[in-house]
N, C-alpha and C positions, 0 to 999 in steps of 0.2 A: 306363839312367840315369833315364828317365822313371818306370820302375817303382819305383826306389829312392826317388825324390822322392814318389811317391804313397804308398808305405808309410810314409815319414817323416811326412807330413802326417796320415795316419790315426792313427799312434801319438800325435802331438801332440794331436789332437782328443780321443782317448780319454783322454789324460792330463788335459786340461782338464776334461772331464766328471767324471772320477774325483775330481779335486781339489775340485770344487764339492760333491761328495757325501761327501768324506772327513770323518770324525768328528773333532771337536775337543773337548778336555777343558778346562773352565773351572771355577774355584772362586773366587767373589767373595763376600766378607763385608763388607757396608756399604762397598763401594768406590765412589768417585766415578765417574760415568758417563764422564767424560773419560778417566780411567785405564783403564777397561774398553775404550774404543774404541782407545786406543793399544796395549793388549795384543792385541786382535783384529787390528789392522793388522800386528803383528809375526808373528802365527800364520797369517795368510792374505795374499793379495795384494790385499785390498780396501782402498780408501781412503775414509774417511768425510769428508763435507763438512757443516759445520754452523756456526751462529753461537753465540757463547758464551752468549747469553741463553737459547737453547733448552735447553742441557744443564745450566745451572747449577742447583745444589741438587737434583741427581738422584743417588741412591745406589742401588747394586745389591747384592742378595743372591741369588746364583744359583750352584748347583752342578749341572753338567750335562755329559754327553758326547753330542754330537750334531753333525750337519752344520751349517754356518754359517747356512744358510737357517732352520733351526729355532731356532737361537740368536737370530737377529734377530727372529723372531716373538715369542719370549719376552721380549726386550727391549722390544718394542712394548707388550706387555701390562703389563710392570712400570713403564714410564715414561709411558705414555699418549701417546708421540710416534709420528710416522710415519717408518719406515725405508724409503725408496723406492729400489729398486735400478734405476738408470738404465743400467747396463752390468755386465758381469761383474766389473769391478774398481772400481766406484764406487757408493756409497750416499749419498743425501742425507737428512739428518735434519731434520725440521721439526715445527712444531706441527700438530696435527690440524686439518684443514679440515672445515667443515660442508657442503662442496660434494661431491656425489656424482653418479654417472651412473645415470640411471633408465632401465629398459627393460622391455619386456613384449610379450606376444603376445595380440592381441585376437581373440575368437571369439564366434560366435553361441551363446548359452547352450543353445538347443534343437537346432539343426542341427549345431553344432560346426564350422561353416564359418568360415574366417578373414574378418576385416572390414577390407578395404583402405580407405584414404583417410579413416580416422577422424581426428578432430581432438583433440589432447591439448594442454592449455594449463596453465601454472603459475598458480595462483591469485594475483591481484593484479598480473599482468604480461601482456604480449602474447607472451612467449616460449613456444614449444611445438614440436610436431612433428606430422607426418602419418604414419599407419601405411602400410607398403608393401603389396604384393600378398599377402604372407603374414600380414598383420596385425601385423607387427613394428614397434616404434618404439623410439627411443632419444633421450634428452635429456641432454646433458652439463652439468656445473656447476650442479646443482640443490641448493638448500639441503635438508639432511636433514630439516628440520622442515616443509618445504613440502607443500602439498596440490595434487594434480593433478586437473583435471576432464577426463574422457574423454567425448567426444560423437560420436555416429554417427547419421546421418540415419535416422529411423524407430525408434531405440532409446532406452532410458532413459539419461539422463545419470548418471554415477557419479563419485564422488570416491575417490581412493586416496592413501595416505600415501607420500611419496617414499621414506622409509626402508624400507618394506616391499618395494620393487621396485628395489633397488640392482643394480648391474651383476653382483654376485656372486649375486644372487637373482632372476634374470630369469624370471618365471613367466607362466603363462597367465592371462588375464583374460577372464571370461565376462560378456557383456552381454545383457540380455533386450530383446526388441522393445518399443517404446513405442507404445501404441495411440492416443496423443493428438495429437502434433504433430511438426513438423520443426524446431522452434525449437532453436537452440543458443546458448549463452552466448558473448558476445564480450568482455565486460568483467566479470570477477569483482570484487565489491566496488565497484560503480559509484559509490556515495557512501560506503558503509561496508560491512562484511561482512554477508552475507545479502541484500544488495540488488544484483542483477545485471542487466546489460543484455543482451538477446537479439539474435539476428541480424535479426529482423523489427522491431527498434526498441522492442519492448515491454520493460517492466521487471518483473522477478520479485522479490518479497520472500518469502524463505523463513524461516518463523518459528523453526525449530530453530536456525538459524545467524545470526539477525539480531543486529546489534550495538546498542549504546546510542545514543540520540538526545538532543540537548539538551532539558532540561526534561521528559523523559519517563522516569520510573523504571520503568514497566510498559509492555510493548508495546501500542501502539495504532496499527493500520495507517493509519487515516484521518488521524491527526495526524502520523505519521512521514512519509508521502509528500508532505506539504506542503513538505518541504525539497528536493524535486526541482523544478528549474526548469520553469515552465509549469503547475504545480499549486499552487493556493492556496485559502485560505478567508478572504475579506474580513471575515467576522464571527467569526473565530477558532474556529469550531465544527468538529467532526469530520464533521458531516453537510452542511456548506455547501461541499463541494469543488467548485471551478470549474477546469476544464481548458481552457487556451488560450482564455479569453474566453467559454466556454459557462457556462450557469447549472447549478446542481446537478441540476435535474430533467432535464437533457439528457444526463446520464451513465447508462449502463447498468450497474447494480450486480447482480451475480449471487452467490449463495451456494449452492454445490453445484448449480448450474443453476436455482435458484429466483430469480425476479425480486423484488428487494427495493424496497419503497416507503418504508420508514422506516429510516434507517441509523444513527440516533443514540439514545442514552440521555441523560437529564438535559437534554432539549430541545436535543439536538444536540451537547453539549459532550463526550460520551464515545461512542466507537464502540459500536454494538450487537452486535458480533461478538466472541466470546470468543477471544482470541489464542492460548490454550494448546491449542486443538484445531484451529487454522487451520494447515494444512500450508504453503500458499503463496498468494500473490495475484499475479495478472498484470495490469499496468496498461498500457493503450494510450492515449497522448496523440493519436495519429493513425495512419492506415494499418492499421486493424484488419482482421482476417480477415473474409471475406464471410459467415461463419457468425454473426457478431454483427450484430444489427440493431435497429430500433425506437427508437434514440436517435441524436442527431446530434453528440454531443460525444465524451467519453472513455468507456472501458470499464474496469471494475474487476471482474475475475473471481476470486472467492475460492473456494478448495477446502479442505475440512476433511480430516482424515487419510484416506489411502487405503491405508496399509500395515497389515496385520494384526499386532497387537502380539505379540511373542514371549513375554511374560509379563505378569502383572497389574501394572499401573503406574498412577500417577495423581499428583495434586498438589492442594494447596489453598493459599489465600493471602488476604491482607487488605491493603487500601490505604485511602486517605482518603475513599473514597466507597462501597465495596462489598466484599463477600467472594465468593469463588468456589471451586469444586472441580471436578475432572474425573477420570474413570476410563477406562482402556483395558483391555478384558478380552478375552483370547483364549479361544474356546470349543473350537475345533479348529485344526489347522494351516491350515485354509482359511476359517475364520470368526472374525470379531472384532467387538466392540461398543465404541463410544466414546460416553460420556455426559458432559455438563457442565451446570453451572448457576451463575448469578450472581444476587446479590440485594443491593440497597442496604440499609444499616442506619441510614439517617438518621432513621428514626422512633425509634431508641434513642439514638443519639449523633450530635451535629453537630460535625464536625471543622473545623479551619481550611480544609481543602480544600473541604468542602461549603459553608461560609459564603461563600467567595470565588466558587464556582460559582453559588450562589444569588443573590448580588448581581448577577452578570453576567446570569443568565437571567431573573430576575424584576424587573429594574429597570423603572420606569415601568409597572408592572402593578399590579393590585389586591393582589398578594401583598406588595408593599413600600409601597404607597400607601394612605392612608385615602380615604374617599369624598370628602374635600375636596381631594384632590390632595397632601396632606402626606406626606412620606416617613416611614415608621414608625420607622426608626432614630433620628430626631431625638428627643432625650430631653426633650420638654416634657410637661406634665401631661396634656394631651389625648391625646397619642400613647401614653403609658403605659397609659391606660385602654383604648384600642383594642387595644394589644398584649395586654393581659390577656384581652380578649374574643375575640381572634383564635385560630383553630385551623387550622394548616396541616399537612396530612398528604400526604406525597409519597414515592413509592418507584418504583424500576424493577427489572426482572428479565429474565432470559432463560434459556431451556433449549434444549439441543441433544442430538440423538441420531442415531447413524449405525451402521448394520449393514453390515459389509464382508464380502463373500463372494468367494472366489477359486476357482471350480470347476475351473480348469485354469491351466496356466502362462501362457496367453495371454489369459485372460479375467478381467475384474473387474466385479463387480456390487455396487452400493451402493444403500442406502435411507437417505435423510436426512430429518430433520425439525427445525424450529426454531420458537421462539415468543419474541417480544420484547414487553415490556409496560412502559408508563409510566402512572402514575396520580397525579392531583393532586386533592385535596379541600381547598378553602380556605373558611373561614367566618368572618364577623364578625357578632357578635350583640350587640345592645343592647336588653335587655328583650325586647319582642315584634317588634323590627325586626331582620331578618336579611338579609345578602347572602351569596351562596354561588357559588363557582366550582367546577365539576367538569370535569376533562379526563382522558380515557382514550385512549391511543394504543396500538394493537396491530398487530403484523405476524406472521403465522404462515404456515408453508408446509411442503411436503413434496416430495420428488423421488425419482426412480428413474433410475439410469444403468447402462448395460451397455456396456462397452468391450472390444474384443477384436481379435484378428488371426488370420489363417489363413496359415500359412507366414510368408514374409517380405514378401509383396506386398499382401495384402488386409487392410483394416482397417475396422472398423465402430464406430459409436457411436450407441446408442439411448437416448433420455432422455424423461422426462415430468416435469411439475412442476405444483404448485398453490400459489398465493400469495393471501393474503387480508390486506388492510390496512383497519383500522377506526379512525377518529379521531372522537371524540364529545366536543363541548364544550357545556356548559349553564351559563348564568348566570341567577340569579334574585335579585330584590329583593322582600322581603316587608315591608310596613309594617302593624303591628297584625295580623300573621298573614294579611294579604291580599296576594296576588300583584300587584305593581305593575309590574314589568318583567321580561321574559324574553328571553334571547338564546340561540339554538341554532345550532351550526355542526357539521354532521355530514358525513363524507366516507368512502365505502366503495369499495374496489377489490377485485374478485374476478377473478383471472387464472389461467387454466390452459392447458396446451398440451403438445405433444410434438414430437419431431424425430428424424430418422434421417440419419446421415452415413455415406457409404461412400467409402473411399479405396483407390487402387491405385497401387503403386510400380512404375514402368516399370524403373527402375534405382535404385541407392542414392541417386542425386541427383535423381530426378524423382518427383513424385506428383501425381495428379489426384484431386480430392475433389468429390463431388456430394451434395446433401442436400435434404431437404424439412422444413419447419417449419410447424406449425399452432398458432395461439393464439386464445383468445377472452377478451376483457377487458371486464368489466361495471363501469362507473363511475357512481356516483350521489353527489350532494351535496344538502344541505338548508341553506339560510340563512334563519333566521327571527328576527324581532325584533318585539316588541309592548310598547309603553310605554302603560299604561293612563292615565298622567297627562297625555297629550297630547289626551285626549278622543276618540281614534279607536281602535277595536278592530279587530284583524285576525281575520278568519274563517279558522280553520285549513283549511277546505275550499277557500278561494280561493287557488289556487296559480298562480304565474307562473314562467316560466323565462327572463325577460329578464335580461340582464347588460349594464349595471348595473341595479339594481332601479328600477322606475318611481317617480317622486316623487308621492306621494299627496296631499301638502299641504305648504305652506310651513312648517307647524308640526310636522311629523312626518317621521321617517325609518323608519317601520314597513314591514316587507316580509315576504313569505313566498315564497321561491324554492326550487323543487325541480327538479332536472334529473337524468335518468338516460339514459345512452347505452351502447351496447356496440359493440365493433368486433371483427370476425372477420378474422384475417389468415391468408392462405395464401401461403407463400413457398417458392421454389425457388432454390437457389444452386449455383454451381460455381466451382472454384478450381484453378489450376495453380501448382505450386511447383517451381522449379528451384533446387537447392542446389549451388552451385559447390564445386569441390574445395578452394578456398582460403577456405571458410566465407563465401562471398557468398550472396545470395538474390535471386531474382526471383519475386515473388508477384503473380499476376494473377487477379482474381475478378470475378464478376457476381452480384448479388443482385436478384431480381425478386419483387415483392410485390403482392398484391391485397388491398385493404381493403374490407369491407362498407360500403355507402352511398356508395362511390366507383366510378365506372365504369372508371377508368383503371388501367393497370398502372404500377407505379413501379419504374424500373430504377436500380440503384445499382452503377455500376462501381467497382472498387477496384484500386489498383496500389501495390505496395510493392517498391522496388528498393534493394539495398544491395550495393555492389561494392567489395571491397578493391583498392586500387591499389598498396599495399605491405603488408608485414607489420604495419605500425603505423597506416596511414592508410586510412580507409574513406569512400567517398562514398555518400550516401543521398538518396532522394526518395520521396515518397508523393503520391497523388492519390485523391480519393474523392468520391462524392455519396451523401448519406444523407437519410432521411426519418424523421419522428416523428409519431405520431398521438395520443399521450397526453402531456399536459404539465400544469403547475401554474398555476392562477390565484393571484394575490396578493389576499387578501380586501380589499375596498375599503372596508368599514365601519370607522369609527374606534372600535374597541373598546379597552377598557383592558387586557384580557388579551391582549397581543400575543405569544402563544406558538403556534408551529406553525400560523400563519394562512395557510399555502399549501394550496391545494385542488386535488387531481387531477381532471382532466376530459379528455374525449375530443374530438378534432377532429370537427367536423360539416360542414366545408366552407362554413360560413356565418360566424357570429361568431367561431368558433374554427377557423382554417384549419390545414392540415397544415404542420408545420415542414419546411423544406427547407434543407440546407446543402451547399455546395460548398467543398472545402478542399484546399489543396496545401501541401507542406512540402519543404524541401531543406536539406542541410547536409553536414558532414563530422565524422568522429570520429578522434581521434588517441589511441592508447594505447601508451605506451612507457616502460619503465624506471620504473614506479611512477607515471608521470604520465598523467592522463586529461584530454583537452580535447574537449568535445562542443558543437557549435553547430548550432542548427536555426532557420531562418527559416520562417515560415508565414503563409498568407493564408486567411481563412475568411469566407464570406458566408452569412448566414442570412436566409431570408425566411419569412413567415408568423407573425412576432411580432405580439402585440397589446398594447395599453396595459395590459390587466389580467393578462397573463402576465409583465409586467415591473414592475408595481407603481409606475408613475410617480405622483408627487404633482403634481396639476394640477387645474384647475377644470373641465376638459372632462368632462362627464358621459356622453359617448358613447364607445362602444368604437371604437378606431381600429387599423388594421393598418399594420405597418412592417417594416423590415429592419435588420440590423446588418452591419457590416463590421469584421473583426478583422485587424490586421496586427501580427505579433509576432516576437520573437527570444528563444530560450532558450539560455543559455550555462552550461556547467558546467566548472569547473577543479578537479581533485583531485590531491593528491599523497599517496602512501603511503611512509612511511619506517619500516621495521620495524613496530612496533605502534602507530605514530602515523599518523593520517589527518587530513588537512585538506582541506576542499572549500569552494568558493565558487560560489554559484548566482546567476544574474541573469536576470530576465525583463523585456523591454520589450514593452508592449502599447499599441496605439492602437485603441480600440474606439469606433466611431461609429455612432449610431442615426439612422435617418431615418424620421420619422413626420410626413408632410406635413399631416395633419389637426390635429396638436398644435402643430407649429411649422414654419414655412416652410423653415428651414435645418436641416441636421444638427446634432446635439448629442452630447456625450460619453455613452457608455453608463453604466448604473448601476454596472457593475463595471470602469470604465475606470481601472485603477490603472497609471499609466504606467511606473513603475519599482518593481521588487521585487528586493531584494538580501538574501542571507543568507550568512554565513560561519560555518562550524561545524567542530569538530574533536573527535576521540575519541582516547583513549589507553588502552592495556591494559598492566597490569603485574601479573604473577602472577594472583591471583584478583580483581583490581580492574579496573573500567572507569570512565572519567571522560569527560564530554562537556560542552562549552561552546559556545553558539551565540548569534549576534546577528542579528536580522532587522530590516530597514528597508524601508518602502515609502511611496510618496507617497499622499496622501489621496485618498479616493474622492470623486466629484462628488455634489452634492445640489442640490435646488431650494429656494431661500429664499422665505419668506413675507413679503409686503410690508404686509399688513394684512388687515382683514376687513370685510364689510358688516354694519353693526349692525342692519340690518333683518331679513335672512334668515340671517345667520351664515355666509355663504359666505366662504371665505378667498381672498384675492388673492395669486397667486404670481408670481414673477419668471420669467425665462427658465429653461427646463428644464435642470437640472444645470449651471448657470452658476457655481456656487460649489464650493469644495472644502474638505474637512475638513483639519485639521492632519496633517502627516506622522506616520506610525506607526512606532515602533521599540521593541524590547524585548530584554532579555538573559536567556537561560535557561541553567540548569546542571543536571546530574544526575550521580549516581554509584551504582554497584552493586558488591556484594561477594558472591562465590559461595563456598560452603564445603561440605565433606562432613560428614555427621552420622555415618554408619557407615563402617567401615574399607573395606568393599568398594565404597563409592560408590553403593550402591543408594538410600540415603537422603541427600538433598542439600538444601541451603537457599540462599536468595538474599535479600539485604537491599538495598533501594534507596531513595534519597532524591532529590528533585528540587525545583527552585524555578523557577517561571515568573515572568517580569517582575520581575527582581531589584530594579530601581530604581523599581518601582511607578509607571510612567508610564501614565496613562490618557487616552485621547483619544476623541472621538465617532466611532462607526462608522456610525451612521445617525441620522436625525432625522425626527420627524413633528410635526404641528401639530394643535391642536384649540382650539375656542372654548369656554370654560367660565366659570362664574360665580365671581367672587371671593367667598369665604365671609365676608370682612370688609366689603367695600364693596358687595356684592350687584350688582356691575356685570359685564358680559360682558368677558372679556379673552382675548387670543390667547396660548396657551401653546405654548412650544417644548420638546419632550421629546426629549432626546438619549439614545441607547443608547451607553454608554461601553464601552471595551475592558476586558478582564479585568485586575484588579489583581494585586498580588503573591500568588502561590498556591503554598504548599508542599504537598508530597505525600510519603508514605512507603509503602513496600510491603515486606511480609514474606511469603516463600513457602517451602513445603516440598514436595519432590518425592520420590516413592518408586517 
């Protein structure tokens, strides 16, 4: 009996299998899909489930003899619908979903070993997976158009398209070792695409993938990062970046390992770095690696292209201030060359962009003022005469070159060079009377870098650099061809050094790094003034190095100051990094430096910890001590050309002490379902400040030393909905200075902007990108003048920084359109427009005072000269890529 039952079941099973494979003949000619389904139900035992709206307006043309499974596949192709077989007798018909299952196997590209515990995350979300011991990963319900970032400790980060690795196409993925860092991205599109947040808290801006920003039609890194909470520029410039209450000279700026001392064109309004050869930039607001030193605030580490181009490519473009071009040339599979150049064309054409920038940069200088203090744009008769006699020649340029050599799969050697240049020549001539301003600012440098790895455990990085900064200003007044007054301001920095980093990976999650760095920095400056009309002549051979200059007479401010110092730094550092399997990080480091002319060793402990407590929430904390031996003085003389009047100098342990900062931060990050919420609180104490490194306006003619205390909070809230991104940034700062010799009680710091808020959004549709943003911040403090002494001309000031400027706010917008010129996409174009300060609100950003003679009454008067914010500024960019 049991045998009979067994045979019966076997025959039934075989019958079922046979029935599924049995061929069916169908012949449909423009037949409605619903009729087709009814016919198939009669010819088989299958039941179809669907809604009427899914199958309406679907007609079938099909003649075929095949098994039912093949017929269903053909129907899927003909209708574009999904026929999902959930059992042997039931099929559900639905619209196609863009959700797929993505899978893959991760392997070392060289050793072909599987890579376990790699992190795979969907761009713009916190959703992802971790590879298993075989390197396998799988993520369900992924949009077919999504991009996935794959990260593995000690290896290069790579992006893949979800559609290329669907469940039906589960392929091997090979990743190459990364010789640089252990950083991994934890938030893709931190504020917009191409701006990502890493595990160590740093922010990476990737030029190839960066999105549009409000008011910026052409990429400008130093303008774009000001939308990140904690980073601002109170004077609206690209070079005036302040990070968490620090001054611009307290930031370490690197370009391919070259220390940069001048970061702006057009006197800071435009970044000095060509964005089209910039591969990425890494920004640290705090918690920087121990390999970064010699500055006490933020770090901005820029890298130009490191990939050897596969073919000859390049681009050129034009905007409202300059033109540029770049080329990327492959010589062999392992050698490539990148070249770029930019040059202003303002000597040929003055655009509305140039005019707006000029009014901002040159206000209250001789460029826009007559010798009597009258503004040139005022259209009275006298002004027109002066305009006709004035000659203003100004231009800027930069060139970059980089040779890339990849001698092996695990080694990369690069040679980089750059040169930036700004030149101004302004003259006013009236017969034999001439006044002339000449200003030249140059920064040039070169670097060598060799990065590599041996196997999967040993890593090395060897680098050397040279940087030279030269700022030279000369002003002369000639009357009847006789030199009556001359002012000279010259500043030279020559900096070179080398370093070696060695790293060893104990396990995929552990690395220890040790390194040595050497640098020699030679800094000199000359401040000279001689006015023959005061009856006292300065002997060029009589040199003083006192700061401030000694008062020779109540009737003169003539001086001749020359100072030259050098500092040799020997530094050793070590760092331990532990990368948790859930993408957390523990980074502990120590940097130890010895500076010439100082007997002490300077220890700089660093700690950076970020721990995920859930898949969406991360806790973070940093602590560090840092030192700085080179900083900027703010020129104390009341000159009319108030451009680039900051002077680099070296700490000598006397009137210019070493800067020392101690800082801590802590907060948490939430990243879930398109939402990002990031909050950081921080405390920073800086000692070694001087009254001439902070440019106080006061009557004290003696140098004084003080300190600052910064308490702040950075908050970011971002939401991504499809191709729409909206983010809000807010920074609270309380910056307090203490200079007991200037004022018995503490007072607000020069950059004490209490509230800074911005709201920005971007939207992409087809080839268009749009962006709109509004920025608001409270006014900065300033010291008001209460009068002046009519006998010696000394100005009487009130309490330091007791007053505040009006609140600042502006609305910016931009749009870009991308298009193909050739069918294969090799020739492409981009058109962009932008508008800064749409409603043209201008407020004072700074103020200074001087006593001058009224040309009408011939009496001495106190003048208040305000530096206003940028007015409405349009810009347009047109680019071609090939």
